[in-house]
ROTORGU-472297 format. One line per field, with one value per residue: residue in one letter; x, y, z of N, C-alpha, C in turn. Coordinates in nm, 2 decimals. Layout:
// residues N
lodo [a ...];
nx [X ...];
ny [Y ...];
nz [Z ...];
cax [X ...];
cay [Y ...];
caz [Z ...];
cx [X ...];
cy [Y ...];
cz [Z ...];
***
This chain:
// residues 358
lodo [m k r r e f l e l v g a v a g l l p g r a i a v s e s r q p s f a k l p r w r g f n l l e k f v k r q n v n p p f r e l d f a v l s d w g f d f v r l p l s y r c w a d g d p a s w l k i r d a e i r d i d e a i a f g e k y r v h v n i n f h r a p g y c v s p p a e p l d l w t s a q a m d a c a f h w a h f a r r y k g i p n y r l t f n p l n e p p r i t a e t h a r v i r h l v a s i r a e d p h r l i i v d g l l w g t t p a s g l e g l s i a q s t r g y e p m r i s h w k a n w i r d s e k w p a p t w p l r d g a e i w d r s r l v q e r i a p w k v l e k q g f g v h v g e w g a f n k t p h d v a l a w m r d y l e l w k s a d w g w a l w n l r g v f g v l d s e r e n v r y e d f r g m k l d r r m l e l l m q y];
nx [14.53 14.57 14.35 14.45 14.65 14.49 14.33 14.53 14.59 14.35 14.28 14.46 14.43 14.24 14.37 14.40 14.60 14.83 14.77 14.65 14.37 14.09 14.05 13.79 13.62 13.31 13.14 13.18 13.07 12.80 12.45 12.21 11.95 11.95 12.07 12.37 12.35 12.43 12.55 12.56 12.65 12.55 12.78 12.86 13.02 13.02 12.76 12.64 12.76 12.91 12.96 13.19 13.34 13.47 13.51 13.73 13.66 13.67 13.93 13.93 13.65 13.59 13.77 13.67 13.40 13.44 13.58 13.38 13.23 13.08 13.00 12.95 12.91 12.72 12.75 12.62 12.61 12.67 12.65 12.76 12.99 13.19 13.13 12.97 12.67 12.53 12.34 12.46 12.72 12.72 12.84 13.10 13.33 13.52 13.78 13.98 13.85 13.71 13.88 13.87 13.66 13.76 13.95 13.79 13.68 13.91 13.97 13.75 13.83 14.06 13.96 13.77 13.51 13.21 13.13 12.89 12.78 12.60 12.39 12.29 12.23 12.16 12.23 11.96 11.78 11.71 11.61 11.62 11.61 11.82 11.60 11.68 11.80 11.69 11.45 11.49 11.31 11.15 11.30 11.50 11.76 11.86 11.83 12.01 12.25 12.27 12.30 12.54 12.72 12.70 12.80 13.06 13.15 13.11 13.29 13.53 13.55 13.54 13.59 13.63 13.53 13.19 13.14 13.27 13.19 12.90 12.64 12.41 12.17 11.99 11.87 11.59 11.33 11.07 10.71 10.61 10.50 10.51 10.59 10.73 10.94 11.06 11.14 11.35 11.53 11.59 11.73 11.96 12.07 12.13 12.34 12.53 12.58 12.67 12.93 13.03 12.94 12.87 12.83 12.68 12.37 12.17 11.85 11.67 11.34 11.01 10.82 10.99 11.15 11.00 10.82 10.80 10.94 10.79 10.80 11.07 11.16 11.37 11.61 11.80 11.86 11.88 11.67 11.62 11.50 11.34 11.36 11.20 10.94 10.70 10.70 10.66 10.80 11.06 11.13 11.06 11.03 11.22 11.39 11.36 11.12 10.80 10.60 10.67 10.75 10.52 10.40 10.27 10.46 10.64 10.56 10.64 10.47 10.31 10.05 9.81 9.54 9.30 9.48 9.73 10.06 10.26 10.45 10.32 10.21 10.43 10.52 10.31 10.31 10.57 10.73 10.60 10.52 10.77 10.88 10.72 10.82 11.08 11.03 10.99 11.23 11.41 11.67 11.68 11.76 11.80 11.84 11.85 11.78 11.66 11.65 11.58 11.76 11.60 11.40 11.28 11.51 11.47 11.23 11.31 11.50 11.35 11.17 11.36 11.47 11.25 11.24 11.49 11.49 11.29 11.40 11.62 11.50 11.39 11.61 11.76 11.99 12.11 12.15 12.23 12.13 12.29 12.65 12.81 12.66 12.32 12.14 12.30 12.54 12.75 12.85 12.58 12.44 12.22 11.99 11.92 12.10 12.36 12.68 12.97 13.32 13.50 13.76 13.79 13.53 13.18 13.02 12.72 12.66 12.45 12.29 12.47 12.53 12.28 12.26 12.47 12.38 12.23];
ny [3.53 3.71 3.85 3.84 3.64 3.43 3.39 3.32 3.07 2.91 2.94 2.85 2.64 2.73 2.93 3.16 3.40 3.65 3.96 3.86 3.79 3.58 3.29 3.12 2.85 2.90 2.68 2.55 2.70 2.72 2.78 3.01 2.95 2.68 2.46 2.26 1.91 1.89 1.69 1.61 1.71 1.87 2.05 2.11 2.26 2.54 2.60 2.67 2.87 2.75 2.82 2.97 2.80 2.75 2.57 2.46 2.37 2.03 1.88 1.61 1.54 1.65 1.51 1.24 1.25 1.32 1.10 0.92 1.00 1.23 1.58 1.83 2.06 2.22 2.49 2.57 2.86 3.05 3.39 3.47 3.34 3.51 3.76 3.97 3.92 4.14 4.41 4.66 4.59 4.47 4.54 4.50 4.31 4.02 3.94 3.75 3.53 3.43 3.29 3.01 2.95 3.04 2.84 2.61 2.66 2.63 2.36 2.26 2.33 2.17 1.91 1.90 1.98 2.14 2.44 2.58 2.86 2.95 3.16 3.05 3.15 3.47 3.83 3.93 3.72 3.37 3.04 2.87 2.87 3.08 3.36 3.64 3.97 4.18 4.20 4.07 4.09 4.30 4.51 4.78 4.82 4.56 4.44 4.59 4.54 4.26 4.27 4.41 4.21 4.02 4.16 4.19 3.92 3.88 4.05 3.95 3.70 3.75 3.67 3.40 3.13 3.05 2.78 2.67 2.81 2.92 3.14 3.13 3.31 3.33 3.10 2.91 3.09 3.22 3.20 3.44 3.72 3.70 3.94 4.08 3.90 3.92 4.18 4.19 4.00 4.11 4.33 4.21 4.06 4.28 4.39 4.20 4.17 4.42 4.41 4.18 4.12 3.89 3.67 3.36 3.31 3.13 3.11 3.03 2.88 3.00 2.96 2.80 2.70 2.53 2.61 2.75 3.08 3.38 3.70 3.74 3.77 3.85 3.87 3.69 3.45 3.13 2.88 2.71 2.41 2.19 1.86 1.73 1.65 1.39 1.54 1.36 1.14 1.23 1.37 1.22 1.18 1.38 1.59 1.87 1.92 1.99 1.76 1.55 1.31 1.18 1.10 0.84 0.54 0.57 0.47 0.38 0.38 0.65 0.64 0.81 0.81 0.97 1.08 1.05 1.00 0.94 0.83 0.94 1.17 1.31 1.38 1.55 1.76 1.83 1.82 1.90 2.18 2.30 2.23 2.39 2.64 2.61 2.62 2.89 3.00 2.96 2.79 2.48 2.34 2.10 2.19 2.09 1.79 1.47 1.21 1.20 1.03 0.86 0.75 0.45 0.24 0.10 0.22 0.48 0.45 0.36 0.57 0.77 0.66 0.70 0.98 1.03 0.91 1.06 1.32 1.26 1.20 1.45 1.59 1.73 1.83 1.76 1.80 1.63 1.66 1.55 1.52 1.40 1.30 1.31 1.29 1.18 0.98 0.91 0.84 0.85 0.74 0.56 0.32 0.09 0.00 -0.17 -0.08 0.01 0.02 0.31 0.50 0.58 0.65 0.58 0.41 0.42 0.20 0.10 0.32 0.50 0.36 0.36 0.64 0.68 0.56 0.75];
nz [5.74 5.45 5.20 4.94 4.96 5.03 4.80 4.62 4.73 4.71 4.45 4.26 4.07 3.90 3.78 3.91 3.99 4.13 3.98 3.75 3.55 3.61 3.42 3.31 3.19 3.02 3.01 3.24 3.44 3.66 3.61 3.72 3.64 3.59 3.80 3.87 3.94 4.22 4.49 4.83 5.16 5.47 5.67 6.01 6.18 6.24 6.29 6.53 6.79 7.07 7.40 7.36 7.19 6.88 6.64 6.37 6.02 5.91 5.73 5.67 5.64 5.39 5.23 5.27 5.18 4.92 4.82 4.83 4.62 4.62 4.58 4.70 4.96 5.21 5.42 5.70 5.88 6.19 6.25 6.48 6.52 6.42 6.50 6.75 6.93 7.02 6.90 6.89 6.83 6.59 6.35 6.38 6.26 6.31 6.14 6.17 6.26 6.05 5.90 5.91 5.75 5.50 5.48 5.46 5.20 5.06 5.11 4.96 4.70 4.68 4.70 4.50 4.56 4.58 4.75 4.95 5.11 5.39 5.59 5.87 6.12 6.12 6.16 6.33 6.26 6.32 6.26 6.48 6.84 7.06 7.01 6.80 6.91 6.76 6.50 6.18 5.97 6.02 6.12 6.02 6.10 6.16 5.91 5.75 5.89 5.84 5.56 5.55 5.65 5.45 5.23 5.31 5.30 5.03 4.92 5.02 4.90 4.63 4.29 4.31 4.13 4.04 4.01 4.22 4.45 4.61 4.74 5.00 5.13 5.37 5.61 5.59 5.59 5.80 5.87 5.69 5.49 5.13 5.02 5.23 5.26 5.00 5.00 5.19 5.09 4.83 4.92 5.04 4.83 4.66 4.81 4.80 4.52 4.47 4.54 4.42 4.13 3.99 4.15 4.22 4.36 4.59 4.71 5.00 5.00 5.10 5.41 5.59 5.39 5.24 5.04 4.72 4.66 4.58 4.40 4.34 4.09 3.82 3.96 3.89 4.03 4.21 4.38 4.69 4.83 5.06 5.23 5.43 5.48 5.54 5.86 6.07 6.01 5.95 6.19 6.41 6.75 6.80 7.01 7.01 6.89 6.97 7.14 6.98 7.07 7.13 6.90 6.69 6.61 6.31 5.97 5.63 5.33 5.51 5.73 5.90 6.06 5.87 5.71 5.46 5.37 5.10 4.81 4.59 4.70 4.78 4.53 4.44 4.64 4.70 4.48 4.24 4.27 4.27 4.02 3.86 3.94 3.84 3.57 3.54 3.54 3.75 3.90 4.09 4.41 4.67 4.98 5.24 5.41 5.55 5.81 6.16 6.42 6.57 6.42 6.29 6.12 5.87 5.79 5.76 5.55 5.34 5.29 5.23 5.00 4.82 4.80 4.70 4.45 4.33 4.32 4.16 3.92 3.88 3.83 4.03 4.27 4.61 4.97 5.24 5.58 5.83 5.77 5.97 6.27 6.42 6.20 6.01 5.81 5.95 6.29 6.39 6.60 6.60 6.72 6.60 6.41 6.25 6.28 6.10 6.16 6.08 6.00 6.27 6.33 6.33 6.08 5.89 5.68 5.52 5.47 5.35 5.11 4.99 4.94 4.77 4.54 4.41];
cax [14.56 14.52 14.26 14.53 14.71 14.38 14.29 14.64 14.59 14.24 14.25 14.57 14.39 14.16 14.45 14.39 14.73 14.84 14.78 14.60 14.23 14.05 14.00 13.71 13.53 13.17 13.07 13.19 13.00 12.66 12.35 12.10 11.83 11.97 12.19 12.42 12.29 12.53 12.50 12.65 12.61 12.57 12.88 12.80 13.12 12.99 12.62 12.62 12.89 12.88 13.06 13.32 13.40 13.45 13.60 13.75 13.60 13.76 13.97 13.89 13.52 13.60 13.83 13.58 13.28 13.49 13.61 13.25 13.17 12.99 13.07 12.88 12.89 12.66 12.81 12.52 12.69 12.62 12.74 12.82 13.13 13.28 13.08 12.90 12.52 12.47 12.32 12.56 12.85 12.69 12.92 13.24 13.36 13.65 13.83 14.06 13.77 13.66 13.98 13.83 13.58 13.86 14.02 13.69 13.67 14.04 13.95 13.66 13.91 14.15 13.89 13.67 13.38 13.15 13.10 12.77 12.79 12.46 12.38 12.18 12.19 12.20 12.19 11.82 11.70 11.75 11.50 11.63 11.63 11.73 11.56 11.77 11.75 11.61 11.39 11.54 11.20 11.08 11.40 11.60 11.90 11.90 11.85 12.13 12.36 12.29 12.36 12.68 12.80 12.71 12.89 13.19 13.18 13.12 13.42 13.64 13.56 13.52 13.69 13.63 13.43 13.06 13.13 13.33 13.14 12.78 12.59 12.27 12.17 11.92 11.82 11.45 11.25 10.95 10.58 10.60 10.45 10.61 10.64 10.83 11.06 11.12 11.20 11.47 11.61 11.64 11.83 12.08 12.12 12.20 12.46 12.63 12.61 12.75 13.08 13.06 12.82 12.85 12.81 12.56 12.30 12.06 11.77 11.57 11.20 10.93 10.77 11.10 11.21 10.91 10.73 10.87 10.92 10.76 10.85 11.21 11.19 11.47 11.73 11.90 11.90 11.81 11.60 11.65 11.38 11.37 11.31 11.16 10.80 10.63 10.78 10.64 10.91 11.19 11.15 11.00 11.10 11.32 11.36 11.33 10.99 10.70 10.51 10.71 10.76 10.39 10.36 10.28 10.58 10.62 10.58 10.64 10.40 10.27 9.90 9.77 9.39 9.26 9.59 9.82 10.18 10.32 10.53 10.24 10.19 10.55 10.53 10.21 10.33 10.71 10.80 10.53 10.53 10.91 10.90 10.66 10.92 11.19 10.99 10.99 11.37 11.48 11.73 11.63 11.84 11.75 11.95 11.85 11.68 11.71 11.56 11.64 11.81 11.50 11.31 11.32 11.60 11.41 11.14 11.39 11.57 11.24 11.13 11.48 11.48 11.15 11.28 11.61 11.44 11.21 11.50 11.70 11.41 11.37 11.75 11.79 12.09 12.06 12.26 12.18 12.16 12.42 12.74 12.83 12.56 12.20 12.08 12.40 12.58 12.86 12.82 12.44 12.39 12.09 11.99 11.89 12.19 12.49 12.77 13.10 13.43 13.55 13.85 13.76 13.39 13.08 12.96 12.60 12.69 12.33 12.24 12.57 12.52 12.16 12.29 12.56 12.31 12.15];
cay [3.52 3.82 3.80 3.80 3.51 3.32 3.36 3.24 2.94 2.83 2.96 2.82 2.55 2.81 3.03 3.29 3.44 3.79 4.04 3.80 3.76 3.44 3.24 3.00 2.81 2.92 2.56 2.50 2.79 2.69 2.88 3.03 2.89 2.53 2.42 2.12 1.81 1.88 1.60 1.61 1.71 1.99 2.04 2.19 2.31 2.67 2.60 2.75 2.89 2.71 2.85 3.02 2.70 2.78 2.48 2.47 2.26 1.92 1.84 1.47 1.54 1.68 1.39 1.13 1.26 1.32 0.96 0.85 1.04 1.34 1.70 1.95 2.08 2.34 2.53 2.66 2.94 3.15 3.51 3.49 3.29 3.61 3.89 3.96 3.92 4.27 4.49 4.77 4.54 4.39 4.58 4.48 4.17 3.97 3.87 3.63 3.41 3.39 3.21 2.87 2.94 3.04 2.71 2.52 2.68 2.57 2.22 2.23 2.33 2.05 1.78 1.92 1.98 2.28 2.50 2.67 2.93 2.99 3.22 2.98 3.26 3.60 3.94 3.95 3.60 3.23 2.95 2.80 2.96 3.19 3.47 3.75 4.09 4.26 4.11 4.10 4.11 4.43 4.61 4.82 4.80 4.42 4.41 4.66 4.46 4.14 4.31 4.44 4.09 3.95 4.24 4.15 3.79 3.89 4.12 3.86 3.59 3.79 3.61 3.26 3.09 3.00 2.63 2.63 2.87 2.99 3.20 3.10 3.42 3.31 2.97 2.88 3.20 3.18 3.23 3.58 3.74 3.70 4.08 4.10 3.82 3.97 4.31 4.16 3.93 4.20 4.41 4.13 4.04 4.40 4.41 4.10 4.20 4.55 4.37 4.07 4.12 3.76 3.57 3.28 3.31 3.04 3.16 2.93 2.91 3.04 2.86 2.72 2.64 2.43 2.67 2.85 3.22 3.47 3.83 3.75 3.77 3.95 3.88 3.59 3.36 3.00 2.86 2.59 2.35 2.10 1.72 1.68 1.60 1.43 1.56 1.25 1.05 1.30 1.43 1.14 1.19 1.48 1.66 2.01 1.93 1.97 1.64 1.45 1.18 1.12 1.06 0.70 0.49 0.59 0.37 0.44 0.51 0.69 0.66 0.86 0.84 0.99 1.14 0.96 1.05 0.84 0.88 1.03 1.29 1.38 1.44 1.65 1.87 1.87 1.82 1.97 2.33 2.35 2.22 2.51 2.75 2.59 2.67 3.03 3.04 2.94 2.66 2.42 2.24 2.06 2.23 2.01 1.68 1.36 1.16 1.19 0.89 0.77 0.69 0.31 0.25 0.05 0.32 0.60 0.42 0.35 0.71 0.84 0.61 0.77 1.12 1.03 0.87 1.17 1.42 1.23 1.22 1.60 1.64 1.82 1.79 1.76 1.80 1.57 1.71 1.61 1.41 1.34 1.34 1.24 1.27 1.15 0.85 0.88 0.87 0.89 0.68 0.49 0.20 -0.03 -0.01 -0.24 0.02 -0.03 0.11 0.38 0.61 0.63 0.69 0.47 0.43 0.35 0.16 0.09 0.46 0.55 0.29 0.42 0.78 0.67 0.52 0.86];
caz [5.60 5.37 5.09 4.82 4.99 5.03 4.66 4.56 4.78 4.66 4.31 4.16 3.97 3.81 3.72 3.99 4.03 4.14 3.86 3.64 3.55 3.61 3.30 3.35 3.08 3.05 3.03 3.38 3.53 3.68 3.58 3.82 3.59 3.59 3.88 3.86 4.04 4.33 4.60 4.94 5.30 5.55 5.77 6.11 6.27 6.28 6.29 6.65 6.87 7.20 7.51 7.30 7.11 6.74 6.58 6.22 5.95 5.91 5.60 5.65 5.59 5.24 5.16 5.27 5.09 4.78 4.79 4.81 4.49 4.64 4.53 4.75 5.11 5.26 5.55 5.77 5.97 6.28 6.24 6.61 6.52 6.38 6.55 6.87 6.92 7.06 6.78 6.89 6.78 6.47 6.23 6.41 6.22 6.35 6.02 6.20 6.29 5.92 5.83 5.90 5.63 5.40 5.47 5.40 5.06 5.00 5.10 4.85 4.58 4.68 4.68 4.40 4.63 4.58 4.89 4.96 5.24 5.43 5.72 5.95 6.21 6.06 6.24 6.32 6.24 6.32 6.28 6.60 6.95 7.10 6.92 6.79 6.98 6.67 6.40 6.05 5.88 6.05 6.16 5.92 6.15 6.14 5.76 5.71 5.94 5.76 5.43 5.57 5.66 5.32 5.15 5.36 5.24 4.88 4.89 5.06 4.81 4.49 4.20 4.32 4.04 4.09 4.02 4.34 4.56 4.60 4.86 5.04 5.23 5.49 5.63 5.63 5.64 5.87 5.81 5.66 5.35 5.02 5.00 5.33 5.22 4.88 5.03 5.26 4.99 4.73 4.98 5.06 4.69 4.61 4.88 4.75 4.38 4.46 4.56 4.33 4.04 3.92 4.24 4.21 4.49 4.60 4.82 5.05 4.98 5.21 5.50 5.63 5.28 5.18 4.94 4.63 4.70 4.47 4.41 4.32 3.94 3.77 4.04 3.84 4.15 4.22 4.50 4.77 4.89 5.17 5.22 5.57 5.49 5.65 5.98 6.16 5.98 5.96 6.32 6.52 6.88 6.80 7.14 6.99 6.83 7.07 7.14 6.88 7.14 7.14 6.77 6.67 6.54 6.17 5.87 5.50 5.34 5.65 5.74 6.04 6.05 5.73 5.64 5.40 5.30 5.02 4.70 4.50 4.77 4.77 4.40 4.43 4.72 4.72 4.36 4.13 4.28 4.24 3.88 3.81 3.96 3.75 3.44 3.55 3.53 3.88 3.93 4.22 4.48 4.80 5.07 5.36 5.43 5.63 5.92 6.29 6.45 6.64 6.32 6.25 6.01 5.75 5.75 5.71 5.42 5.24 5.27 5.17 4.86 4.73 4.78 4.61 4.31 4.27 4.29 4.05 3.81 3.86 3.80 4.13 4.37 4.75 5.08 5.36 5.71 5.81 5.75 6.11 6.36 6.44 6.08 5.91 5.79 6.05 6.43 6.41 6.72 6.58 6.81 6.53 6.30 6.27 6.23 6.06 6.20 5.97 6.03 6.40 6.34 6.31 5.95 5.86 5.55 5.43 5.43 5.26 4.98 4.93 4.89 4.66 4.42 4.35];
cx [14.49 14.44 14.34 14.59 14.61 14.35 14.40 14.63 14.48 14.22 14.36 14.52 14.31 14.24 14.44 14.52 14.74 14.85 14.72 14.45 14.20 14.00 13.93 13.62 13.39 13.09 13.08 13.11 12.85 12.57 12.25 11.97 11.84 12.09 12.24 12.35 12.40 12.47 12.60 12.58 12.62 12.68 12.86 12.90 13.08 12.84 12.57 12.76 12.85 12.99 13.20 13.40 13.37 13.54 13.62 13.67 13.71 13.80 13.92 13.75 13.52 13.66 13.74 13.47 13.32 13.52 13.49 13.18 13.08 13.07 13.01 12.88 12.82 12.71 12.71 12.60 12.61 12.71 12.81 12.96 13.23 13.24 13.00 12.75 12.45 12.46 12.42 12.70 12.83 12.79 13.07 13.27 13.50 13.70 13.91 13.98 13.69 13.76 13.95 13.74 13.66 13.92 13.92 13.68 13.80 14.03 13.86 13.74 14.00 14.08 13.78 13.53 13.33 13.11 12.99 12.77 12.65 12.47 12.26 12.13 12.25 12.17 12.04 11.73 11.77 11.62 11.50 11.65 11.78 11.70 11.67 11.71 11.67 11.56 11.43 11.42 11.13 11.18 11.50 11.74 11.95 11.92 11.98 12.26 12.38 12.35 12.50 12.77 12.81 12.80 13.03 13.24 13.20 13.25 13.54 13.66 13.54 13.63 13.69 13.51 13.30 13.06 13.20 13.26 13.01 12.74 12.44 12.23 12.11 11.86 11.67 11.37 11.12 10.82 10.56 10.54 10.56 10.67 10.75 10.96 11.13 11.20 11.34 11.57 11.67 11.75 11.96 12.14 12.19 12.33 12.57 12.68 12.69 12.90 13.12 12.94 12.78 12.83 12.68 12.50 12.18 11.98 11.67 11.43 11.13 10.88 10.87 11.15 11.12 10.83 10.81 10.84 10.89 10.81 11.00 11.25 11.29 11.60 11.84 11.95 11.83 11.74 11.63 11.53 11.43 11.31 11.28 11.02 10.79 10.72 10.76 10.73 11.04 11.23 11.08 11.09 11.21 11.29 11.33 11.19 10.88 10.61 10.55 10.73 10.63 10.33 10.37 10.41 10.55 10.63 10.60 10.58 10.34 10.12 9.87 9.63 9.36 9.38 9.69 9.94 10.24 10.40 10.45 10.22 10.31 10.56 10.43 10.25 10.47 10.79 10.73 10.54 10.67 10.94 10.83 10.76 11.03 11.16 10.99 11.13 11.45 11.54 11.68 11.74 11.78 11.86 11.96 11.75 11.74 11.61 11.64 11.67 11.71 11.40 11.36 11.40 11.54 11.31 11.21 11.45 11.46 11.19 11.24 11.49 11.38 11.19 11.40 11.58 11.37 11.31 11.58 11.62 11.39 11.50 11.79 11.90 12.03 12.18 12.19 12.22 12.17 12.51 12.77 12.73 12.43 12.12 12.17 12.43 12.70 12.82 12.68 12.38 12.25 12.10 11.98 11.97 12.32 12.60 12.90 13.21 13.49 13.63 13.82 13.62 13.31 13.00 12.83 12.61 12.57 12.28 12.34 12.55 12.39 12.19 12.37 12.50 12.25 12.23];
cy [3.63 3.76 3.76 3.66 3.40 3.29 3.29 3.10 2.86 2.85 2.92 2.73 2.62 2.92 3.16 3.32 3.59 3.86 3.98 3.78 3.61 3.40 3.11 2.97 2.83 2.79 2.50 2.59 2.75 2.81 2.89 2.96 2.74 2.49 2.29 2.03 1.78 1.79 1.60 1.62 1.85 1.96 2.15 2.25 2.45 2.70 2.68 2.77 2.86 2.74 2.88 2.92 2.73 2.70 2.50 2.36 2.15 1.88 1.69 1.46 1.56 1.56 1.27 1.14 1.26 1.18 0.88 0.89 1.16 1.47 1.83 1.95 2.21 2.37 2.63 2.73 3.03 3.27 3.53 3.42 3.39 3.75 3.87 3.97 4.05 4.36 4.61 4.72 4.47 4.42 4.57 4.33 4.14 3.88 3.75 3.51 3.36 3.30 3.07 2.85 2.95 2.90 2.60 2.53 2.62 2.42 2.18 2.23 2.20 1.92 1.79 1.90 2.12 2.32 2.60 2.73 2.98 3.05 3.15 3.08 3.38 3.71 3.96 3.83 3.47 3.15 2.88 2.90 2.97 3.29 3.58 3.88 4.18 4.17 4.16 4.14 4.24 4.54 4.65 4.81 4.66 4.39 4.47 4.58 4.33 4.16 4.34 4.32 4.02 4.03 4.21 4.02 3.80 3.96 4.03 3.75 3.62 3.73 3.46 3.21 3.03 2.85 2.58 2.69 2.94 3.04 3.16 3.19 3.39 3.17 2.98 3.00 3.15 3.21 3.38 3.60 3.73 3.84 4.11 4.03 3.88 4.10 4.29 4.10 4.02 4.29 4.34 4.10 4.16 4.42 4.32 4.14 4.34 4.52 4.27 4.05 3.98 3.65 3.50 3.27 3.21 3.08 3.05 2.98 2.96 2.92 2.75 2.64 2.54 2.48 2.76 2.99 3.30 3.61 3.85 3.75 3.88 3.95 3.78 3.51 3.23 2.99 2.72 2.54 2.26 1.96 1.66 1.63 1.46 1.44 1.44 1.13 1.12 1.34 1.35 1.14 1.28 1.58 1.81 2.03 1.89 1.85 1.54 1.31 1.11 1.07 0.91 0.66 0.51 0.47 0.45 0.35 0.53 0.71 0.70 0.91 0.85 1.04 1.04 1.04 0.93 0.91 0.98 1.16 1.37 1.45 1.56 1.78 1.92 1.87 1.92 2.12 2.38 2.33 2.34 2.63 2.73 2.64 2.82 3.09 3.04 2.80 2.61 2.33 2.22 2.08 2.15 1.90 1.57 1.32 1.15 1.05 0.80 0.70 0.55 0.31 0.21 0.15 0.44 0.57 0.41 0.49 0.79 0.79 0.68 0.91 1.12 1.00 0.99 1.29 1.39 1.25 1.37 1.66 1.75 1.75 1.80 1.76 1.75 1.65 1.59 1.49 1.33 1.39 1.27 1.22 1.20 1.01 0.81 0.93 0.92 0.84 0.62 0.36 0.08 -0.05 -0.09 -0.15 -0.05 0.07 0.18 0.50 0.67 0.67 0.56 0.50 0.35 0.31 0.15 0.22 0.51 0.49 0.34 0.56 0.77 0.63 0.64 0.99];
cz [5.53 5.25 4.97 4.84 4.98 4.89 4.59 4.60 4.71 4.51 4.21 4.05 3.86 3.74 3.79 4.05 4.04 4.00 3.74 3.65 3.56 3.48 3.32 3.23 3.12 3.07 3.17 3.48 3.54 3.65 3.69 3.77 3.58 3.67 3.85 3.96 4.15 4.44 4.71 5.08 5.36 5.66 5.88 6.21 6.32 6.27 6.41 6.71 7.02 7.30 7.45 7.22 6.96 6.66 6.43 6.15 5.93 5.76 5.57 5.60 5.44 5.17 5.16 5.17 4.94 4.73 4.76 4.68 4.51 4.61 4.59 4.91 5.12 5.40 5.62 5.89 6.07 6.27 6.38 6.62 6.48 6.43 6.67 6.84 6.96 6.93 6.78 6.84 6.65 6.35 6.26 6.38 6.25 6.23 6.06 6.22 6.16 5.85 5.82 5.78 5.50 5.37 5.42 5.25 4.99 5.00 4.99 4.72 4.57 4.65 4.58 4.45 4.63 4.72 4.87 5.10 5.27 5.57 5.79 6.06 6.16 6.16 6.22 6.29 6.25 6.34 6.42 6.72 6.99 6.99 6.92 6.86 6.89 6.56 6.25 5.96 5.90 6.09 6.05 5.97 6.13 5.99 5.71 5.76 5.87 5.62 5.44 5.58 5.53 5.22 5.18 5.30 5.09 4.84 4.91 4.95 4.66 4.40 4.21 4.23 4.10 4.09 4.14 4.46 4.53 4.74 4.88 5.16 5.36 5.50 5.67 5.68 5.70 5.80 5.80 5.52 5.25 4.99 5.10 5.30 5.11 4.91 5.09 5.16 4.89 4.79 5.00 4.93 4.64 4.68 4.84 4.61 4.37 4.47 4.46 4.24 3.99 4.02 4.23 4.35 4.49 4.73 4.87 5.03 5.11 5.30 5.53 5.51 5.20 5.06 4.85 4.66 4.57 4.50 4.39 4.17 3.91 3.85 3.99 3.96 4.13 4.35 4.56 4.84 5.01 5.15 5.35 5.58 5.46 5.78 6.08 6.12 6.01 6.10 6.43 6.64 6.89 6.92 7.12 6.92 6.93 7.04 7.04 6.94 7.15 7.01 6.76 6.59 6.39 6.09 5.74 5.40 5.48 5.64 5.89 6.03 5.90 5.64 5.59 5.34 5.23 4.90 4.62 4.57 4.77 4.63 4.39 4.51 4.73 4.59 4.26 4.15 4.24 4.09 3.81 3.82 3.87 3.61 3.43 3.55 3.65 3.89 4.07 4.28 4.62 4.91 5.20 5.35 5.51 5.74 6.05 6.33 6.53 6.54 6.29 6.12 5.88 5.70 5.69 5.57 5.31 5.20 5.19 5.02 4.77 4.70 4.68 4.47 4.25 4.24 4.17 3.92 3.77 3.82 3.90 4.22 4.51 4.84 5.20 5.49 5.80 5.77 5.87 6.20 6.35 6.31 5.97 5.89 5.88 6.19 6.45 6.53 6.71 6.66 6.72 6.40 6.34 6.20 6.19 6.11 6.08 6.01 6.17 6.42 6.31 6.18 5.94 5.71 5.46 5.39 5.33 5.12 4.91 4.87 4.77 4.53 4.34 4.35];
***
């Protein structure tokens, strides 16, 4: 699908037609300083590329979450779905393999669901193994390649209004200095804005998204936080977290020796610092959160309720990781849940009804 054809497809409602400018009410455009309270889910079709399997996004997911009253999806992407992992080939983008992302944006238009595009695996960095061959935070080649990919996306989707599409450049930066992070982010933002000056960009915080990032003043961007603390609830017995199977069975509030996690600690450590950031002119959204399927269901729901109430009070939106799968409301394979048959899937009705309240 050519870019012009794609824009005709997904932009008809907004008046995006060949040879015509987009006429969008300013009141509908989200501001980097105050994001809408978008609520929804992460969709994982292109989270990794497994054995040359590169599935499209599912229209049914957009239809279902829209029917439930949600209005946001985050698409964590691996660049290896449209390019090779060898640095020598990083600048060779296979446009045909980006058409599934075009289609997801079109589904968002059809079902009135905002689409947020994220590079979960970017040239040079991924929070998950395997490590990239070059390091984005220290390699100019990796940083330039990542900027090249983002410029390509910015050019491809230029003209789609911000109320329908936002960019989230890098997933969960590691333990690096604020200066290193700001240098890379400023480079990526410049590459996007050179192609699409008005694209709304949401940047993940430092320390895997848990801490507001400094050094980004003047970029006119928002920031994304997380809702996984305490990890002893969200990742109990998660097989990719070392020794998590040895942690005691979680409760909420969580007491582990002298350490206590409760609602007041969530406010102190996970809400208050981000409210300070908000006062500095950065909108805030919770890009990921949720509890792994081994966490006792009642504990997970009690913990989720506190987070949801706090985010609603803060006027922040959120995106559960994920819709379908071990953190989600569909096909999560929890052992202690009575599931409901739903369109060929297994629905966790209690979790869904909790999410729908907030």
